[in-house]
N, C-alpha and C positions, 0 to 999 in steps of 0.2 A: 068504516073506522074511520071515526075524524080525527084528528094527532089538535091538542092544542095548540095553538100558531107560539103564541105570544111567551106564555111564563119561560118556556125552555129557548126561546131565541133572544130571551133578553138576559137571561145569567150572564155569558161573556160579555155583553155590554156595559152590564152594572157591574161586574169585575174589573173590566177594564178601569172606568171609569174611578173606581176608589182605589186604583193603583195608581191610576192616574194624581190622584188628588192628595193619595199618603207619600209619593218625592216630591208633590210641590209644597206640601206646608213643610215635611224634613229641610228640604234646602232654603226657605225662607225662614227658619228658626235655629239654621245655626250661625247665625251673625256675619256672615258672606255674602259676598254679591251676589247673589240669586237671578230675581228678573225684578228686583226693590232695588236702585240704588240707595235708599234713605235706612238700608244696613252697614254701609260703610260704619265700622270701627272707629273710633278715634286715634287709635293708635297705627291705624293704615293711611291715615289723612297724607304722612307725608310722600309717601309713593304712590300718589294719585298726581294724572294729569288729567283733563278734560282735552277733547279734538270735536272735530264733527264727524257727524256718520255719514259714514259713505253714500248712503242712500238720501240727504241731505239735497233740495234743490239748489241754484245757483244762485235766486233771487233768495232764500232763507241765510242761504253761507252771507251774501253781502251785506243785508240785513245784521247778521252778529257781528260780521266785522265795524260798520258802521258805527253798534252800538256799543262794544264793546272797546275799541277806541276810542271813545267820545267819553269814558271814564276817568275820572282820579286813579290816579296809581299804574294806569294803563300806557306803555307806550309803546305805539306801533311800527318807530321807527326800522326798527328788520326785518320788516317783510315788505319795505320800500325799497326803490331802484336801490343800488348800491347796499344794500343790508343783507347783514350774515344768514336770511332767511326767504329772499328775496323768491331765488330760483330754490327751487320749477317753480315760474310764473304761474301758480293756479291757485284760481277763488277754494279750492277744497283745502288745500298747503295753507295760504295765509288766512283763512277764515281761524282754521284749527290752532295757528299758530293763536293769536287773537283771543280767541274764547280761553286759551289757557291763560293768559296774562290776565284775562278776566276771573276766575276760575278763580286763581292764587291769589288778587287785588281781594278779592271780595268775602277770601276766609276757608276757600278749598272744602264748602257744605255740597252736597250731594245737589242740592239745585239751585247751586250759583255752574250747572254746568247744564242745566235742561235747555237753556234755548230755545220752548216753544219745541221740546222733542227733537232736536236737530242736532245737542251735545250730548257725548258718551265720557263717563271716565273710563280711561285706563289704566291699567298698573305696570303696561310695557314701557318704556320711557319711549316717545317717539322721535327726539332729536335725530339727527343725521346729519353727517359732513360737518360742517361750520356752523349750525342750525344746530342752538341748544333752547330744547324748550326747559324754562328757569321750574326750579320744582317752588 
């Protein structure tokens, strides 16, 4: 007696796939940030900051700083020695501050924080100590 291998073995996998697709579709259709930054609602824009992704490489973050600090409306003086956001003196910290300044100056659109996949929009204020990230 031979048991059919594929039909019964595929049922759990097919169910899991359908469940995954249903959850993914639901999370993307409710207007909140799921996996897609383009879904930020207009009323949420004011409480958003752009920071560097922790997984980004330093050379990418240095490029982001150079780009951001070279744009009109972006003053990176606070991440220079003596500035309120210079410490800690890390590439991640300086890039996050510069990227947020660019994000703000460019209009706070989701695409203004892309930085070739190295930026992320957050809803919790990244300010600390005397370093204030402007809204």
